[in-house]
BATISE-972597 format. One record per residue (C-alpha): residue number from 1; residue in one letter; x negated, y, z negated. Coordinates in pm, 1 decimal. Last residue first. Layout:
BEGIN
<num NUM&residu a&X X&Y Y&Z Z>
...
***
This chain:
BEGIN
<num 111&residu e&X -9512.7&Y 7332.8&Z -9844.5>
<num 110&residu q&X -9542.4&Y 7702.9&Z -9911.5>
<num 109&residu e&X -9831.3&Y 7784.7&Z -10141.2>
<num 108&residu a&X -9714.3&Y 7963.1&Z -10455.9>
<num 107&residu p&X -9730.8&Y 8344.7&Z -10427.7>
<num 106&residu a&X -10020.3&Y 8380.9&Z -10464.6>
<num 105&residu f&X -10240.9&Y 8077.1&Z -10402.8>
<num 104&residu f&X -10520.7&Y 7974.9&Z -10640.1>
<num 103&residu v&X -10792.9&Y 7733.8&Z -10532.6>
<num 102&residu l&X -11041.4&Y 7573.2&Z -10770.7>
<num 101&residu v&X -11344.3&Y 7446.3&Z -10584.5>
<num 100&residu e&X -11557.3&Y 7133.0&Z -10561.1>
<num 99&residu l&X -11822.1&Y 7119.8&Z -10288.6>
<num 98&residu e&X -12038.5&Y 6812.3&Z -10235.2>
<num 97&residu e&X -12386.1&Y 6951.7&Z -10165.4>
<num 96&residu e&X -12519.2&Y 7097.9&Z -9837.9>
<num 95&residu i&X -12178.9&Y 7178.5&Z -9684.8>
<num 94&residu d&X -12278.0&Y 7362.8&Z -9368.4>
<num 93&residu y&X -11915.4&Y 7480.7&Z -9335.4>
<num 92&residu f&X -11629.1&Y 7616.7&Z -9549.1>
<num 91&residu r&X -11340.6&Y 7766.8&Z -9358.9>
<num 90&residu h&X -11143.5&Y 8084.2&Z -9301.0>
<num 89&residu e&X -10904.1&Y 8242.1&Z -9051.9>
<num 88&residu r&X -10688.3&Y 8502.9&Z -9232.0>
<num 87&residu e&X -10308.7&Y 8451.4&Z -9248.0>
<num 86&residu a&X -10291.7&Y 8563.4&Z -9614.1>
<num 85&residu e&X -10605.4&Y 8737.4&Z -9738.3>
<num 84&residu v&X -10900.8&Y 8531.6&Z -9857.9>
<num 83&residu f&X -11082.3&Y 8610.4&Z -10185.6>
<num 82&residu i&X -11393.9&Y 8421.5&Z -10297.7>
<num 81&residu v&X -11549.1&Y 8374.3&Z -10643.0>
<num 80&residu s&X -11888.9&Y 8205.0&Z -10648.7>
<num 79&residu g&X -11988.3&Y 8046.2&Z -10981.6>
<num 78&residu a&X -12126.8&Y 7724.3&Z -10836.4>
<num 77&residu r&X -12230.6&Y 7793.0&Z -10477.0>
<num 76&residu v&X -12123.7&Y 7998.4&Z -10174.4>
<num 75&residu e&X -12344.3&Y 8128.6&Z -9892.9>
<num 74&residu a&X -12176.4&Y 8402.2&Z -9690.9>
<num 73&residu h&X -12016.2&Y 8469.1&Z -9352.3>
<num 72&residu d&X -11780.7&Y 8752.1&Z -9253.1>
<num 71&residu s&X -11628.7&Y 8753.7&Z -8900.9>
<num 70&residu g&X -11290.4&Y 8622.5&Z -9018.9>
<num 69&residu i&X -11370.5&Y 8450.7&Z -9348.2>
<num 68&residu q&X -11656.4&Y 8205.2&Z -9296.8>
<num 67&residu m&X -11801.5&Y 8011.9&Z -9585.8>
<num 66&residu r&X -12139.2&Y 7853.1&Z -9639.0>
<num 65&residu a&X -12203.7&Y 7555.6&Z -9862.1>
<num 64&residu r&X -12324.8&Y 7455.8&Z -10207.0>
<num 63&residu g&X -12177.9&Y 7236.5&Z -10476.6>
<num 62&residu r&X -12005.2&Y 7295.2&Z -10808.7>
<num 61&residu i&X -11710.8&Y 7478.9&Z -10963.1>
<num 60&residu v&X -11663.4&Y 7727.7&Z -10678.7>
<num 59&residu y&X -11373.4&Y 7961.9&Z -10761.6>
<num 58&residu y&X -11139.6&Y 8034.4&Z -10471.5>
<num 57&residu m&X -10868.0&Y 8300.7&Z -10455.3>
<num 56&residu e&X -10598.8&Y 8283.6&Z -10191.2>
<num 55&residu d&X -10334.3&Y 8516.5&Z -10045.2>
<num 54&residu e&X -10037.7&Y 8325.1&Z -9905.4>
<num 53&residu r&X -9919.6&Y 8235.1&Z -9554.6>
<num 52&residu h&X -10220.1&Y 8007.7&Z -9513.0>
<num 51&residu p&X -10486.3&Y 7996.6&Z -9242.7>
<num 50&residu k&X -10591.2&Y 7643.2&Z -9144.4>
<num 49&residu q&X -10776.5&Y 7385.1&Z -9352.9>
<num 48&residu p&X -10975.1&Y 7096.6&Z -9207.5>
<num 47&residu d&X -11313.2&Y 7173.1&Z -9375.4>
<num 46&residu t&X -11564.5&Y 6935.4&Z -9222.4>
<num 45&residu g&X -11802.8&Y 6724.6&Z -9428.3>
<num 44&residu g&X -12183.8&Y 6726.5&Z -9446.9>
<num 43&residu k&X -12167.6&Y 6685.4&Z -9825.4>
<num 42&residu p&X -11807.8&Y 6603.4&Z -9913.2>
<num 41&residu l&X -11529.7&Y 6862.0&Z -9951.2>
<num 40&residu v&X -11329.8&Y 6885.8&Z -10272.1>
<num 39&residu y&X -11023.2&Y 7100.9&Z -10351.6>
<num 38&residu v&X -10867.7&Y 7140.6&Z -10697.3>
<num 37&residu c&X -10528.7&Y 7307.2&Z -10684.2>
<num 36&residu a&X -10333.9&Y 7609.2&Z -10801.9>
<num 35&residu s&X -9994.7&Y 7763.4&Z -10731.1>
<num 34&residu m&X -9868.9&Y 8115.4&Z -10776.9>
<num 33&residu a&X -9574.2&Y 8350.6&Z -10840.0>
<num 32&residu p&X -9300.0&Y 8087.3&Z -10815.2>
<num 31&residu v&X -9474.0&Y 7838.1&Z -11046.3>
<num 30&residu r&X -9682.9&Y 7543.6&Z -10929.4>
<num 29&residu l&X -9984.6&Y 7398.3&Z -11106.7>
<num 28&residu f&X -10192.6&Y 7084.3&Z -11054.2>
<num 27&residu e&X -10216.5&Y 7062.2&Z -10675.7>
<num 26&residu l&X -10477.2&Y 6801.1&Z -10589.6>
<num 25&residu y&X -10702.2&Y 6834.6&Z -10287.1>
<num 24&residu l&X -10926.4&Y 6624.3&Z -10063.3>
<num 23&residu k&X -10708.5&Y 6319.7&Z -10128.6>
<num 22&residu g&X -10784.4&Y 5963.1&Z -10243.0>
<num 21&residu k&X -10516.8&Y 5968.4&Z -10515.6>
<num 20&residu e&X -10768.7&Y 5832.3&Z -10766.4>
<num 19&residu a&X -11015.4&Y 6104.3&Z -10657.6>
<num 18&residu r&X -10761.7&Y 6379.7&Z -10728.8>
<num 17&residu l&X -10682.0&Y 6227.2&Z -11070.5>
<num 16&residu r&X -11052.7&Y 6205.7&Z -11157.4>
<num 15&residu s&X -11113.4&Y 6567.2&Z -11051.8>
<num 14&residu l&X -10814.1&Y 6692.4&Z -11251.9>
<num 13&residu d&X -10935.5&Y 6511.7&Z -11564.2>
<num 12&residu g&X -11289.5&Y 6646.6&Z -11522.6>
<num 11&residu i&X -11159.5&Y 6998.6&Z -11457.7>
<num 10&residu q&X -10967.3&Y 6999.3&Z -11785.7>
<num 9&residu f&X -10623.9&Y 7165.0&Z -11789.9>
<num 8&residu f&X -10415.0&Y 7364.4&Z -12038.1>
<num 7&residu h&X -10072.7&Y 7524.6&Z -11995.4>
<num 6&residu s&X -9873.7&Y 7236.1&Z -11855.3>
<num 5&residu v&X -9540.7&Y 7328.0&Z -11694.6>
<num 4&residu f&X -9230.2&Y 7113.1&Z -11740.2>
<num 3&residu h&X -8960.1&Y 7185.1&Z -11477.3>
<num 2&residu s&X -9099.6&Y 6898.2&Z -11274.4>
<num 1&residu m&X -9362.1&Y 6930.6&Z -11001.7>
***
């Protein structure tokens, strides 16, 4: 990302850009203290992510699934807010409706 930082974002715009790139995720913000992306998993899909070196916060925009964090399991749906500590095993599964989430990493996700 360039030295220019946007301050305002629209989920619809971010979702369209992510889809145009054909990726599961789109990073839209990166500053030293945090980074943020939109992440989408299809209905019946598999979550390929591995533990990260950063703490994470998820906000579910739409969809429905279950999530495992270590030995904890819970249903997640629009409005769910989820915290995952750095290096913790986690994944979405049983994705009943396409899942779209905002993901925040602190500090910024290492590439």
